[in-house]
N, C-alpha and C positions, 0 to 999 in steps of 0.2 A: 408481266407487263411488256415483254418484248413484242408480242403480237399486236398489242394495242398501238404501237408506234406506226404500224403499217396500215391502219384503218383508213378508209376513205368514205366516211359517212357524209351524206349530203345534208348537213344541218340547215344550211340556208334555204334549201329547197323546200323545207317544211316550216319555214318561218311564219307563213300566214296562218297555218294551223296553230302554231304557238301563240301568235298574236290573239287569236280567238280565245284560246285557253286563258291567257293572261287577262283579257278584257272581261271574261265571265267571272273569274275569281276576284278581280278588282271590284266589279259591280256588286257581287254578293257581299264582299267585305265592307264596302262603303255603305250599302243598304243596312247591313246588320249593325254597323257602328252608329248609323244615324237613328235606327229604330230602337235597338236594344241597348246600345252603348256597351261599355266594359263593366264587368262585375268587379268593381274596385275592392281591393282587400282592405284590411284594417289599417294598413300603413297610410292609405289615402282618405278613407272615410271617417276614421276615428271610431272608438268603441272600447271594449274591455278585453284585456288579455289575461288569461288565467293559466297558470302552470300547476299541474297536480302530479303527485308521485304515487304509483301503485306498488303494492308489495309484489304482485305478480302481473305480468304484462296482460292487459285486456285487449279485446278486439275493438277497433275504432268504431265499428258499426254499433256495438253495444253502448259505448259512451255517447255517441251521437243520438241514438234512439232514446236513451235515458234523459238527455237534456231537452230534446224536442217534446217528449211526453210531459216534462216539467214546465213547459211553456216558453222555452227559449227558442226563438226563431233565428234564421240566418246564422247558424252555428257552423264553425269550421273547426274540425278536430284533426290533429296530426301528432305524430311522434316527435319528440324533441330530444335527439341524442339517443338514449337507450329506449328500448321498447316499452319500458314501464314508466317512462317520463312522457306525459301527455300535455300538449299545448292546445288550449281551447280559446277560440276567438269569437267574441260576441259583438255583433254590430249593433250595439244599443248603448244607451247612456250608462255611465258608471254609477254603481251604488256601493256604499261601504260594506254592505252585507252580501254582495253578490258572490264573493268567493266562498263564503260559508254555505250559501244556498246551493251552489254547484256541488260542494262536497257532500251535503246532505242528500241530494238527489242521487249522486253516484254511490254513496254508502248504502242506500236502500237496496242496491243490488246484491248486498251481502259480501262486499269486497272491502279490503283494507286500503284506504286511499287517504292521502294527506295533501293539504294545500301548501304549495311552495311559494307562490306569489300571485297577487292580483293587481294589475296595473291598468291605468287609463291612458289611452292615446287620443289626444284631442283632435277635433276636426280641423282646427286652425293649423296644427302641425301637418295634417294630411294635405290641406290646401297648399301650404308652402312646398311640401315635397312634390306635389303634382305640378305646380308651376315651375319649380326649379328643374325637375326632371325633363319636362317638356322643352324648356329653354336649353338644357344640356344636349338634348337630341338634335335640336335645330342647329346649335353651334357645331356639333359633331359633323352633321351633313354639310354645313357651310364650309368647314375646314376641308372636307373631302373634295368638294367641287373646286376649291381654290388649288388644292394639291394636284388634282388631275389636270386642270386647265394649265397649270404651270409646267407640269411634267410632259404632257402630251399636246393637246390642242383643244379648242373650245368645243368641238363636236364630240370628242371623247368625253369631256367633262359633262356635257349635257346628257349623253347616253348613260354615264355612270350615275348621275344624280337621279334620273328617271328609274334606273334599275334599283337603286337603293330605296327610293320611295315606294316602288312596287313591292319590294320584300317587306318593308316595315308595315305597309297597309295590310298586306295579306296575313302576316303574323298576327297583327292586332285583330283582323277580321276573324281569324280562327278562334281567338279567345272570346270575341264577342258572340260569334255564332253558337258556340257550345257553352257559353257562360262560364268559362273557366276563370278562377280567381286571378285577378291581375294585381300583383303586389310589387314591392321593390326588387325582389329576386327576378321576376319576369321582366321588369324594366331593364335590369342589368343584362338579361339575355338578349333583349331587343337591341341594346347598344352593341353587344358582342356580335349579333347578326350583321350589323352595319359593317363592323370591321372585317368579319369573315367574308362577306359578299364582296366588299371592296378588294380584298386581297386576291380573291379568285378572278375578279374582273381585271385587275391590273396585270395579272399573269397572261390572260388572253389578249389584252390590249398590247402588251409588250411584243408578243409574237406576231400579232397582226401588223403592227408598225414595222417590225423587222422584215416581214415577208413582203409588205408593199414596197419597201425600199430595194429589196433584192430581186423581186419578180419583174419580168419583162412584159407581163400581160396586164390588161386593164380591167379584167373581170373581177370585180371586188368580191362577189359571192364565192367564186372559186378560191380566191386568196384567203378569205375568211374561213372557208371549210378546211383548207390545209392547215391554217394556224390552230384552229380548234382541235382538229385531229391530232396535231403534234403535241398539244398540251393535255389531251384527254387522259393519258396514263397518270400524269401528275395529279390531275383533278380528282380522278376516281380514288387514287391512293389516299389523298388528303381527306376527301369527304368520307370515304369508307372507314378509315381508322378513327376519325372524329366521331362518326355516328356510332361505332362500336362502344366507345367510351361513354357516350351519352345514353345508349341503351342500358349499359350497366348501371349508370346513375339512376335512370328511370325505374329500373326493376329493383335495385338494391339500395338506393340512396335514401329511401324514406319519403314520407309525404312532404317534408319541408322543402325539398328541391324537385318535387314531382313536376310542377308546372314550369319550373326553370328548364328542366330537361326537355319537356314538350316544345317549349318556345325555340330552343336551340335546334332540336331535331327538325322542326318545320323550317326554321331559318336556313339550315344547311342545305336542305333539299331545294328551297327557293333560290338560295345563293348560287348553287350550281346551275340551276335552270336559267336564272336571269342573266348570268354572266355570258351565256350563249345566245339565248333567244330574246333578251331585252337589251342588254348593253351592246353586244356585238351586232345583233340584227338591226338595231336602230341606226347604226352607222350607215347602213345601206339606205334607209329612209332619209337620212340627213345628207345623202349624196356625197359621202366622203370620197375624195379623189387623191390621186398621187400627188398632185400639186399642193394639197393641204399639208403634206408632210415634207415635201422637198421644195424649199423656197426657190423662186426663180433667180437666176444669176443676174446681178446688176452690172450694167456696162460701166466701165471705168472711163470717165470723160478725159482724164489726163492721158490715158493710153491712146486715145484717138488723136490727140494733138501732137503726139510724137511723130517725127518724120519717118 
């Protein structure tokens, strides 16, 4: 990391190219969300949840294929703890005999399988979760903008808010574009992305504010480049180690947290990008000046009256 502290990358010189990339990804995300929407999971839509126990671990594809051949559509199959514990999600109305129907279909494959539980998740509960989670996200972002405005200055707060909005919309857009299941674990990941992105942005903002106060030049682009280069080693170390943990969860954590890992991996990449090319670069567009951080000295009228 020692060599990274001596880098002099012209980040702000490429900000227009970054603006174009952000605009394209935002446009694709918004169009996908408007046309396709999110593939909401059972937590939000309501349906049937069935847990089965196999004597020997099956392949998830064989379980999914058996259910689809039996007439069950919109089926989600994943491991639940051990490899022989399977969780089946059916986005359809609950039937008292649905658990036994699923067991009969799976047993036709010549395997030893038992029903553990069959539960119904009502759509009303899903609506409440969706509304409350959306409100929670708005409150989180509202708290963020108040914190940044209080700690820094309103231009910093506006840049941070736009950066967070950029990250959230693109993460949601990825799930909409590829129709990945969006459930409560993914929602938790989106909220975590807000916190991660804000943390990275605050580090960059702190160094920018410090450098503006110490520097004797007025070239904001150069000051921003110096600040970002100085924090680059820390950013790469944090993002890199976090990404390694998430890759391990993605590959070894099972289907239950598969989409959770994807959301965080995408969010970390976006958070690192947006802290430089959205949050910091927008300060130039907002015409941040030294006087915004260093208040003008007020004249003391009493001092003028002294002989």
